[in-house]
C-alpha positions as CSV (number, residue, x, y, z in Angstrom):
1,M,13.0,-44.5,14.6
2,R,10.4,-41.9,14.6
3,Q,7.5,-42.0,12.2
4,P,4.6,-40.2,11.5
5,D,0.8,-41.4,10.9
6,G,1.0,-44.0,8.0
7,G,4.4,-45.4,8.8
8,R,6.6,-43.2,6.7
9,V,10.1,-42.4,8.2
10,L,10.7,-38.6,8.7
11,L,13.3,-37.1,6.6
12,T,15.0,-34.2,8.1
13,Q,17.5,-31.8,6.9
14,S,19.8,-32.6,9.5
15,R,19.6,-36.3,8.4
16,L,20.2,-35.6,4.7
17,R,23.2,-33.5,5.8
18,A,24.5,-36.5,7.9
19,Y,24.3,-38.7,4.8
20,R,26.0,-36.3,2.6
21,E,28.9,-35.9,5.0
22,C,29.2,-39.6,5.6
23,P,27.1,-42.3,5.0
24,R,28.5,-44.2,8.0
25,L,27.9,-41.0,10.2
26,H,24.2,-41.5,9.1
27,H,24.1,-45.1,9.8
28,L,25.6,-44.5,13.4
29,K,23.5,-41.4,14.2
30,Y,20.0,-42.5,12.8
31,I,20.1,-46.3,12.3
32,E,21.8,-47.5,15.2
33,R,20.8,-44.1,17.3
34,W,24.0,-43.6,18.8
35,R,24.9,-39.7,20.0
36,A,28.0,-38.4,21.4
37,V,27.8,-37.6,25.2
38,R,29.6,-34.3,25.0
39,E,28.9,-31.6,22.4
40,S,31.5,-29.7,20.5
41,E,32.1,-26.0,21.6
42,A,31.1,-24.8,18.4
43,L,27.7,-27.0,18.3
44,R,27.1,-25.7,21.9
45,F,27.4,-22.5,21.2
46,G,25.0,-22.5,18.3
47,T,22.5,-24.2,20.3
48,L,22.5,-21.8,23.2
49,V,22.2,-18.7,20.8
50,H,19.3,-20.4,19.2
51,R,17.7,-21.3,22.5
52,G,18.3,-17.4,23.4
53,L,16.8,-16.0,20.2
54,E,13.7,-18.5,20.5
55,A,12.8,-16.8,23.8
56,W,13.5,-13.3,22.4
57,W,11.2,-13.9,19.6
58,R,8.5,-15.5,21.8
59,A,8.3,-12.0,23.9
60,W,7.6,-10.2,20.7
61,R,5.0,-12.8,19.8
62,R,3.5,-11.9,22.8
63,G,3.6,-8.4,22.4
64,E,6.2,-7.7,25.3
65,P,9.2,-6.8,23.5
66,A,10.7,-4.9,26.7
67,L,10.9,-8.1,27.9
68,A,12.7,-9.9,25.1
69,L,16.4,-9.5,26.2
70,G,15.7,-10.4,29.7
71,D,13.9,-13.7,28.5
72,A,16.7,-14.4,26.0
73,L,19.4,-14.0,28.9
74,A,17.2,-16.2,31.3
75,A,16.7,-19.1,28.8
76,V,20.6,-19.5,28.4
77,A,21.2,-19.0,32.1
78,G,24.0,-21.5,33.6
79,R,23.8,-23.6,30.4
80,A,27.1,-22.9,29.0
81,G,30.3,-24.9,29.5
82,D,32.1,-22.4,31.6
83,A,31.6,-18.8,32.6
84,Y,33.8,-17.5,29.7
85,E,31.3,-19.2,27.3
86,Q,28.3,-18.0,29.0
87,A,29.8,-14.6,28.7
88,K,30.3,-15.0,24.9
89,V,26.6,-16.4,24.5
90,E,25.0,-13.5,26.6
91,E,27.1,-10.6,24.8
92,V,26.0,-12.1,21.4
93,L,22.2,-11.9,22.6
94,R,22.9,-8.7,23.8
95,G,24.3,-7.5,20.6
96,Y,21.4,-8.9,18.7
97,D,18.8,-7.0,20.5
98,T,20.6,-3.8,19.9
99,A,21.0,-4.6,16.3
100,W,17.6,-5.8,15.4
101,A,15.2,-4.7,18.0
102,V,14.0,-1.8,16.0
103,D,13.7,-3.7,12.9
104,A,11.5,-6.3,14.7
105,V,8.7,-3.7,14.7
106,Q,8.0,-4.3,10.9
107,Y,6.9,-7.9,11.6
108,E,4.0,-9.7,13.0
109,V,5.4,-12.9,14.6
110,L,3.2,-15.8,13.2
111,G,4.9,-18.6,15.0
112,V,8.0,-19.5,16.9
113,E,9.8,-23.1,16.4
114,V,7.0,-24.5,14.2
115,P,7.3,-28.1,13.3
116,F,6.0,-29.3,10.2
117,E,5.6,-32.5,7.9
118,A,5.0,-32.6,4.3
119,P,5.3,-35.3,1.6
120,L,8.4,-36.0,-0.2
121,L,7.5,-35.6,-4.0
122,N,9.1,-37.4,-6.9
123,P,10.0,-34.4,-9.1
124,E,9.1,-36.4,-12.1
125,T,5.7,-37.9,-11.3
126,W,4.7,-35.6,-8.2
127,R,3.7,-38.8,-6.4
128,S,4.6,-38.9,-3.0
129,S,7.1,-41.2,-1.3
130,A,5.8,-44.3,0.3
131,T,8.8,-44.7,2.5
132,W,9.8,-40.9,3.5
133,R,8.1,-37.9,4.5
134,L,9.6,-34.3,4.7
135,A,9.9,-33.0,8.3
136,G,11.5,-30.2,10.2
137,K,10.9,-27.2,12.7
138,V,11.0,-23.7,11.0
139,D,12.6,-21.2,13.5
140,L,10.3,-18.5,12.9
141,L,7.3,-17.6,10.6
142,L,7.1,-13.8,10.0
143,R,4.3,-11.5,8.4
144,R,5.8,-8.3,6.8
145,R,3.5,-5.4,7.8
146,L,4.0,-3.3,5.0
147,D,2.8,-5.9,2.4
148,G,1.6,-8.8,4.0
149,R,4.3,-11.3,2.7
150,V,4.9,-14.2,4.9
151,L,8.6,-15.0,5.4
152,V,10.4,-18.0,7.0
153,C,13.3,-16.9,9.2
154,E,16.2,-19.2,9.7
155,H,18.6,-18.2,12.8
156,K,22.0,-19.3,12.1
157,T,25.6,-18.9,13.7
158,T,28.8,-19.1,12.0
159,S,32.7,-18.6,12.2
160,E,32.8,-17.3,8.9
161,A,33.0,-13.8,7.7
162,M,29.7,-12.7,6.1
163,D,29.4,-9.1,6.3
164,D,30.9,-8.8,2.6
165,P,27.5,-9.2,0.3
166,A,29.6,-11.1,-2.1
167,A,31.0,-13.4,0.6
168,A,30.9,-17.1,-0.3
169,Y,28.8,-17.7,2.8
170,W,26.0,-16.0,0.8
171,A,26.5,-17.5,-2.6
172,R,26.4,-21.1,-1.0
173,L,22.8,-20.3,0.1
174,Q,21.5,-20.4,-3.5
175,M,22.1,-24.3,-3.4
176,D,21.1,-24.6,0.4
177,A,18.8,-27.6,0.8
178,Q,17.2,-26.5,4.1
179,I,16.0,-23.1,2.7
180,S,14.1,-24.9,0.0
181,A,12.7,-27.6,2.6
182,Y,11.6,-24.9,4.9
183,V,9.6,-23.1,2.1
184,I,7.7,-26.3,1.4
185,G,7.3,-26.7,5.2
186,A,5.8,-23.4,5.4
187,E,3.5,-23.9,2.6
188,S,2.3,-27.2,4.1
189,L,1.3,-25.2,7.1
190,G,-0.9,-23.1,4.8
191,H,1.4,-20.3,3.9
192,E,2.4,-18.9,0.4
193,V,6.2,-18.3,0.9
194,T,8.8,-17.5,-1.8
195,D,11.7,-15.8,0.4
196,T,13.6,-16.7,3.7
197,L,15.0,-14.1,6.2
198,Y,18.4,-15.4,6.8
199,D,19.4,-14.1,10.2
200,V,23.1,-14.9,10.9
201,A,25.3,-14.1,13.9
202,L,29.1,-14.4,14.2
203,R,30.7,-16.6,16.6
204,P,33.4,-14.2,18.5
205,G,36.5,-15.6,17.7
206,L,38.2,-14.1,20.9
207,R,39.6,-16.2,23.3
208,P,40.0,-15.8,27.3
209,L,43.7,-14.8,27.8
210,F,45.3,-17.1,30.5
211,A,48.6,-16.4,32.7
212,T,51.8,-17.0,30.9
213,P,53.6,-20.0,32.5
214,P,56.1,-18.9,35.0
215,E,59.1,-20.6,33.0
216,N,58.0,-18.9,30.0
217,R,57.7,-15.5,31.2
218,K,60.2,-12.6,30.1
219,Y,60.8,-9.5,32.2
220,R,61.6,-6.0,31.0
221,K,64.4,-4.0,32.9
222,D,61.6,-2.1,35.0
223,G,60.2,-5.5,36.3
224,G,57.0,-5.8,33.8
225,L,56.3,-8.5,31.8
226,Y,57.0,-8.4,27.7
227,A,53.8,-7.5,25.6
228,G,51.5,-10.5,25.3
229,Q,52.6,-12.1,28.6
230,R,50.2,-12.2,31.6
231,E,51.0,-12.8,35.3
232,A,47.1,-13.6,35.8
233,D,44.1,-15.3,34.1
234,E,41.8,-13.0,32.6
235,T,38.6,-12.9,34.7
236,P,35.2,-14.0,33.0
237,D,34.1,-10.2,33.5
238,E,37.2,-8.8,31.7
239,Y,36.5,-11.3,28.9
240,R,33.0,-10.2,28.6
241,T,34.2,-6.6,28.4
242,R,36.4,-7.4,25.5
243,V,33.8,-9.4,23.6
244,R,31.1,-6.5,23.9
245,S,33.8,-4.0,23.0
246,S,34.4,-6.0,19.8
247,I,30.4,-6.5,19.0
248,E,29.9,-2.6,19.7
249,E,32.8,-1.6,17.5
250,S,31.7,-3.5,14.4
251,P,27.9,-4.7,14.7
252,A,27.7,-5.4,10.9
253,R,30.6,-7.8,11.5
254,Y,28.5,-9.5,13.7
255,F,25.0,-9.6,12.7
256,Q,23.5,-9.7,9.1
257,R,20.2,-10.8,7.4
258,R,19.5,-11.4,3.8
259,L,16.3,-12.3,1.9
260,I,17.2,-15.7,0.3
261,P,14.4,-16.3,-2.8
262,R,13.2,-19.7,-3.8
263,T,12.1,-20.2,-7.3
264,E,10.2,-23.3,-8.7
265,S,13.2,-24.5,-10.5
266,Q,15.3,-24.5,-7.4
267,I,12.4,-26.2,-5.4
268,R,12.7,-28.8,-8.2
269,D,16.5,-29.4,-7.7
270,F,15.9,-29.7,-4.2
271,L,13.4,-32.3,-4.4
272,S,15.6,-34.3,-7.0
273,D,18.7,-34.0,-4.7
274,A,16.4,-35.2,-1.6
275,W,14.7,-38.1,-3.8
276,Q,18.0,-39.6,-5.0
277,Q,19.6,-39.2,-1.5
278,A,16.7,-40.8,0.3
279,A,16.9,-43.5,-2.3
280,A,20.7,-44.0,-1.7
281,M,19.9,-44.2,2.3
282,R,17.4,-46.9,1.8
283,L,19.6,-48.9,-0.4
284,S,22.3,-48.5,2.0
285,E,20.1,-49.7,4.9
286,R,18.7,-52.6,2.7
287,M,22.2,-53.8,1.9
288,G,23.3,-53.3,5.9
289,H,26.5,-51.6,4.6
290,A,27.3,-47.6,5.1
291,P,30.5,-46.6,3.4
292,R,33.0,-44.5,5.2
293,N,34.0,-41.1,4.2
294,P,37.5,-40.6,5.6
295,D,37.8,-37.1,3.8
296,A,35.1,-35.9,6.3
297,C,36.5,-37.1,9.5
298,H,38.4,-33.9,10.2
299,R,36.5,-31.3,7.7
300,F,35.0,-29.3,10.3
301,G,37.0,-30.1,13.4
302,Q,36.8,-33.8,14.4
303,C,34.0,-36.0,13.8
304,A,31.7,-37.1,17.0
305,Y,32.2,-40.4,15.7
306,W,36.0,-40.4,15.0
307,E,37.0,-42.6,18.4
308,A,34.6,-45.3,17.1
309,C,35.5,-45.5,13.4
310,S,39.4,-45.0,13.7
311,T,39.6,-47.8,16.4
312,G,37.1,-50.1,14.9
313,S,35.0,-50.4,17.9
314,S,31.4,-50.1,18.2
315,P,30.0,-47.0,20.1
316,A,28.7,-49.5,22.9
317,A,32.2,-50.4,23.8
318,L,32.9,-46.7,24.5
319,P,30.1,-45.6,26.9
320,S,31.8,-42.7,28.2
321,L,31.8,-41.2,24.6
322,Y,28.3,-42.4,23.4
323,G,24.8,-43.2,24.4
324,Q,21.7,-44.4,22.8
325,I,18.8,-42.5,22.2
326,Q,15.1,-43.5,21.4
327,D,13.9,-40.6,19.2
328,V,16.3,-39.7,16.2
329,N,14.6,-36.5,15.7
330,P,14.5,-35.1,19.3
331,E,14.4,-31.5,17.4
332,L,11.0,-32.0,16.1
333,Q,9.3,-32.4,19.6
334,A,6.1,-30.2,19.7
335,Q,6.3,-27.0,21.7
336,E,3.7,-24.3,22.0
337,V,4.2,-22.0,19.0
């Protein structure tokens, strides 16, 4: 388990989220250090888009905005699961460039993928935890040229509708722990921050169209197939054209940003939640037992540890599905910012 100087354990938002979802998931992932060998499609898509946006904003930080899209596409080249997914990722990055290149001029980029560590404070006494230390990596630190205000920027991908300002997606962010933690993180880096620019891209729901199985094909009198049936698979280029058209027809459906403020009371609420969750995690580890939460097994697709838990197997007995890692927080590895 990676620890900072002083022996305190790093408490990331990914770790807190895992414990909230299922204590057994947290135990397998962070105590025993097992990871699924294969990423889910949704997770892989989000990781690739994030990688592209990192390259896009680094170009802006270097003062080379004309290279931003090319750098973003190069960063994800050949990394998708197949040619269809590759096309989908690339078209989202193209759409992002079209949607936000003009807006980016109003910001000075202070840092990209900036790691931080900060004390986990007891909200009652304001004393630092002797066990835990908050940690994370801020996607983007921006200074607004208009007034000099520093903003945390957080990139997200989602399959939820979020073009309506009243959508539940935005309402939930008033309680979002990561926003509060990253405001604390930015302050630990020496910036006075109250707002987070939440930067969201919709994951296209369009699927590739494949040939209708011969036994299911139905033909009209003129010899053509009925509507909705196909003689051949849609090519990756044809799929790319459909995704691009969908984004161009409704860019506001695919790309949204909101400023999410954080008040002192919201920060205190976050610290109360994090302190109690950390205490529960510590107790679970000392007792050597992590309760299962069957309600979470299929809440967002299938849990990565379903095969182990549902069969009562140790991940060690399923080497084709799981492997152990040394660093439970690989996302915190230092990079040039």
